[in-house]
C-alpha positions in Angstrom: 0.0 0.0 0.0 1.5 3.3 -1.1 2.1 6.3 1.2 -0.2 9.2 0.1 2.1 11.7 1.7 5.2 10.4 -0.1 3.3 10.5 -3.4 2.3 14.1 -2.8 5.9 15.1 -2.1 7.0 13.5 -5.4 4.3 15.3 -7.3 5.2 18.6 -5.8 8.9 18.1 -6.6 8.1 17.2 -10.2 5.9 20.3 -10.5 8.6 22.5 -9.1 11.2 21.1 -11.5 8.9 21.6 -14.5 8.3 25.2 -13.4 12.0 25.8 -13.1 12.5 24.5 -16.6 9.8 26.9 -17.9 11.4 29.9 -16.2 14.8 28.9 -17.5 13.6 28.6 -21.1 11.6 31.9 -20.7 14.7 33.9 -19.6 17.3 32.2 -21.8 17.5 33.9 -25.2 17.5 31.8 -28.3 20.2 32.2 -31.0 18.3 34.9 -32.7 17.8 36.9 -29.5 21.4 36.5 -28.6 22.5 37.7 -32.0 20.2 40.7 -31.8 21.6 41.6 -28.4 25.2 41.3 -29.6 24.4 43.6 -32.6 22.8 46.1 -30.3 25.9 46.2 -28.1 28.2 46.6 -31.1 26.4 49.8 -32.3 26.5 53.2 -30.6 23.6 55.6 -30.6 24.0 58.8 -32.5 23.9 60.8 -29.2 26.7 58.7 -27.7 28.8 59.1 -30.9 28.3 62.8 -30.8 29.3 63.0 -27.1 32.5 61.0 -27.8 33.4 63.4 -30.6 32.2 66.6 -28.9 34.6 69.5 -29.7 35.0 70.4 -26.0 36.5 67.0 -25.4 39.2 67.6 -28.0 39.0 64.2 -29.7 41.1 64.9 -32.8 44.6 65.6 -33.8 46.0 69.2 -34.2 46.4 70.2 -37.8 49.6 71.7 -38.9 49.5 75.5 -38.4 50.3 77.6 -41.5 53.5 78.9 -39.9 54.9 75.6 -38.6 57.5 75.3 -41.4 58.7 78.8 -40.5 59.0 77.8 -36.8 61.0 74.7 -37.6 63.2 76.6 -40.0 63.9 79.3 -37.4 64.8 76.6 -34.8 67.1 74.9 -37.3 68.8 78.1 -38.3 69.4 79.1 -34.6 70.8 75.6 -33.9 73.2 76.1 -36.8 74.2 79.6 -35.6 74.9 78.5 -32.1 76.3 75.1 -33.1 73.7 73.0 -31.2 73.7 70.2 -33.8 71.3 68.6 -36.2 69.9 65.8 -34.2 69.2 67.9 -31.1 67.0 70.4 -32.9 65.1 67.6 -34.7 64.7 65.7 -31.5 63.3 68.6 -29.5 61.0 69.6 -32.4 59.7 66.1 -33.0 59.2 65.4 -29.3 57.3 68.6 -28.7 55.2 67.9 -31.8 54.3 64.4 -30.7 53.2 65.9 -27.3 51.0 68.4 -29.0 49.4 65.7 -31.1 50.1 67.1 -34.6 51.2 64.4 -37.1 50.7 66.7 -40.0 53.3 69.0 -38.4 55.6 65.9 -38.1 55.4 65.4 -41.8 56.3 69.0 -42.4 59.3 68.6 -40.1 60.4 65.5 -41.9 60.0 67.3 -45.3 62.1 70.2 -44.1 64.9 68.4 -42.2 67.1 67.1 -45.1 67.2 70.6 -46.6 68.0 72.3 -43.3 70.4 69.6 -42.0 72.0 67.9 -45.0 73.7 65.3 -42.7 70.2 63.7 -42.2 68.8 61.9 -45.2 65.0 61.5 -45.7 65.3 57.8 -44.6 67.4 58.6 -41.5 65.1 61.5 -40.6 62.1 59.2 -40.8 63.7 56.6 -38.6 64.9 59.2 -36.1 61.4 60.7 -35.8 59.8 57.3 -35.4 62.3 56.4 -32.6 61.6 59.7 -30.9 57.9 59.0 -31.1 58.4 55.6 -29.5 60.3 57.0 -26.6 57.6 59.7 -26.1 55.4 56.9 -24.7 57.2 57.3 -21.4 56.3 60.9 -21.1 53.0 61.3 -23.1 51.4 57.9 -22.9 50.7 55.2 -25.5 47.6 56.6 -27.5 49.3 59.7 -28.9 52.3 57.7 -30.0 50.1 55.1 -31.7 48.0 57.7 -33.5 50.9 60.0 -34.5 53.2 57.2 -35.7 50.4 55.6 -37.7 49.6 58.9 -39.5 53.2 59.7 -39.9 54.0 56.3 -41.4 51.0 56.6 -43.8 52.3 60.0 -44.9 55.6 58.5 -45.9 54.3 55.6 -47.9 54.5 57.4 -51.3 58.3 57.8 -51.0 60.3 55.1 -52.8 62.7 54.8 -49.9 59.8 54.1 -47.4 60.2 50.4 -48.2 63.6 50.5 -46.5 62.1 51.6 -43.1 63.0 49.2 -40.4 60.5 46.4 -39.8 62.3 44.1 -37.4 61.7 44.8 -33.7 64.7 45.4 -31.5 63.2 45.5 -28.1 61.6 42.0 -27.7 62.1 40.8 -24.2 63.3 37.2 -23.8 64.5 35.2 -20.8 68.0 35.5 -22.3 68.1 39.3 -22.6 66.0 40.2 -19.6 68.9 40.6 -17.1 70.8 42.8 -19.5 67.7 44.9 -20.2 67.1 45.4 -16.5 70.7 46.3 -16.0 70.5 48.9 -18.7 67.5 50.4 -17.1 69.1 50.6 -13.7 72.2 52.2 -15.3 70.2 54.8 -17.2 68.1 55.6 -14.0 71.3 56.1 -12.0 72.9 58.2 -14.8 69.9 60.6 -14.9 69.2 60.9 -11.2 72.5 60.4 -9.4 73.1 61.0 -6.5 69.4 60.8 -5.6 68.6 57.7 -7.6 68.1 55.3 -4.7 66.2 57.9 -2.6 63.9 58.6 -5.6 63.0 54.9 -5.9 62.1 54.9 -2.2 60.0 58.0 -2.6 58.1 56.6 -5.6 57.5 53.3 -3.8 55.8 55.3 -1.0 53.3 56.6 -3.5 52.7 53.1 -4.8 54.9 50.0 -4.3 54.7 49.1 -8.0 55.4 52.6 -9.3 59.2 52.3 -9.4 58.9 48.7 -10.6 56.9 49.8 -13.6 59.0 52.9 -14.4 62.3 50.9 -14.3 61.0 47.6 -15.7 58.7 49.0 -18.4 60.3 52.3 -19.4 63.9 52.8 -18.4 64.9 49.3 -19.3 63.2 48.2 -22.5 62.2 51.6 -23.9 64.4 54.6 -22.9 67.7 52.7 -22.9 68.8 51.7 -26.4 68.8 47.9 -27.0 72.2 46.3 -27.7 70.8 44.7 -30.9 69.7 48.0 -32.4 71.5 48.9 -35.6 68.9 51.4 -36.8 70.6 52.4 -40.1 74.1 52.2 -38.6 73.1 54.1 -35.4 72.3 57.2 -37.5 68.8 57.3 -36.0 69.3 56.1 -32.4 68.1 58.4 -29.7 70.9 57.8 -27.1 71.5 58.9 -23.6 71.7 62.7 -24.0 69.1 63.0 -26.8 66.7 61.1 -24.6 67.1 63.8 -22.0 66.5 66.4 -24.7 63.4 64.5 -25.7 62.2 64.3 -22.1 62.6 68.0 -21.5 60.8 68.9 -24.8 57.8 66.5 -24.0 57.4 67.7 -20.4 57.8 71.4 -21.3 55.1 71.1 -24.1 52.9 69.0 -21.8 52.8 71.8 -19.1 52.1 71.3 -15.4 55.1 69.2 -14.6 57.8 71.7 -13.8 59.6 69.5 -11.3 60.1 66.8 -14.0 61.4 69.4 -16.5 63.9 70.5 -13.9 65.0 66.9 -13.3 65.6 66.1 -16.9 67.5 69.4 -17.5 69.8 68.2 -14.8 69.7 64.8 -16.5 71.0 66.2 -19.7 73.8 68.0 -17.9 74.7 64.8 -16.0 74.9 62.9 -19.2 77.4 65.4 -20.5 79.4 65.4 -17.2 79.6 61.6 -17.4 80.8 61.8 -21.0 77.8 59.8 -22.4 77.6 62.3 -25.3 81.0 61.2 -26.6 79.9 57.6 -27.1 76.4 58.4 -28.1 77.3 59.5 -31.6 80.4 57.4 -32.1 78.6 55.0 -34.4 77.6 57.6 -37.0 78.7 56.8 -40.5 80.8 59.9 -40.7 83.1 60.2 -37.8 83.4 64.0 -38.0 79.6 64.3 -37.9 79.6 62.3 -34.6 82.2 64.5 -33.1 80.3 67.6 -34.1 77.1 66.3 -32.7 78.8 65.4 -29.4 80.3 68.9 -29.1 76.9 70.4 -29.9 75.2 68.5 -27.1 77.9 69.7 -24.8 77.0 73.3 -25.7 73.3 72.6 -25.5 73.7 71.4 -21.9 74.9 74.8 -20.7 72.6 77.6 -19.4 72.2 79.3 -22.8 71.7 76.0 -24.5 69.0 74.9 -22.1 67.2 78.3 -22.3 67.3 78.0 -26.1 65.9 74.4 -25.9 63.0 75.6 -23.7 62.2 78.6 -25.8 62.2 76.5 -29.0 59.7 74.1 -27.5 57.6 77.1 -26.4 57.6 78.4 -30.0 56.3 75.1 -31.3 53.7 75.0 -28.5 52.5 78.5 -29.3 52.2 77.7 -33.0 50.5 74.3 -32.7 48.6 75.1 -29.5 46.1 77.5 -31.2 44.9 74.6 -33.3 45.4 71.9 -30.7 43.1 68.8 -31.0 40.5 70.2 -33.3 38.2 67.6 -34.6 38.4 67.8 -38.3 39.0 64.1 -39.2 42.7 64.7 -39.9 44.8 61.7 -39.4 42.1 59.1 -39.8 44.1 57.3 -42.5 46.2 55.6 -39.8 43.2 53.8 -38.3 45.3 52.7 -35.4 43.4 52.4 -32.1 43.9 51.0 -28.6 
């Protein structure tokens, strides 16, 4: 004889399971519903698109101002007059222009440079500007370098020599080269900040324990110090120890609001010269006399008058490009690079 109570429990359990299945089917979208939801998420409403590209948010790149070629020419002529070298004026000009987000101005700079500084060929100038842009990541962040380098590269594609631009990476980290990369980063850090290098690491760690880890391990090691394997057109386009300081000063000056860091890297430039880094920095240039001249130029640039000229030159570029900074006019869309 069956137990009525047990039978009722079974029936209730079965009914509960059936209801749960119905609710699950009801709230689980079929393939069509899932596809519709995915399509809806992949599209943005017109109002959202408009807000992303609102002019007050400065979403675009700065067009080249009409007088930018005159500004670069004046800087080059002053560099020649005061014997500040070819690569230093190109480095400060390109770094400031990357910071101000104007790839059209970078193309104008590239076009002018071989005529203003004959020691730099169009190919060498292009490689130098690309290397400067890469190192600007440490001071300006990744997105501007991505967008500016993409537009710059696209603007060079019509030149026959553009096929000779370097395509092999030189900074790939492996288990074999990691210790040497870390050692280069530590050495560069010490060179720039001595005798306060260790104290500065401690101070950064107080802000966040991973801050000095990231700065040294992601920037000074693999990016700001030049890899041993880099040949870069016989070293003609390397941005070495002292040019990296010039780059840093230019980026930070154009960026504004970071006066303490500008001061630190002005001292960093001087320390590089005091340590004799400028002598070896240009030793690999194809023409030995050019290397000697560039080293002597950096030595002059590191003095008071030279540093004042460096800052004023960046200010001139900032004034020229700043008036058109980040206007949204679709310029530079050809690169299509995003992150």
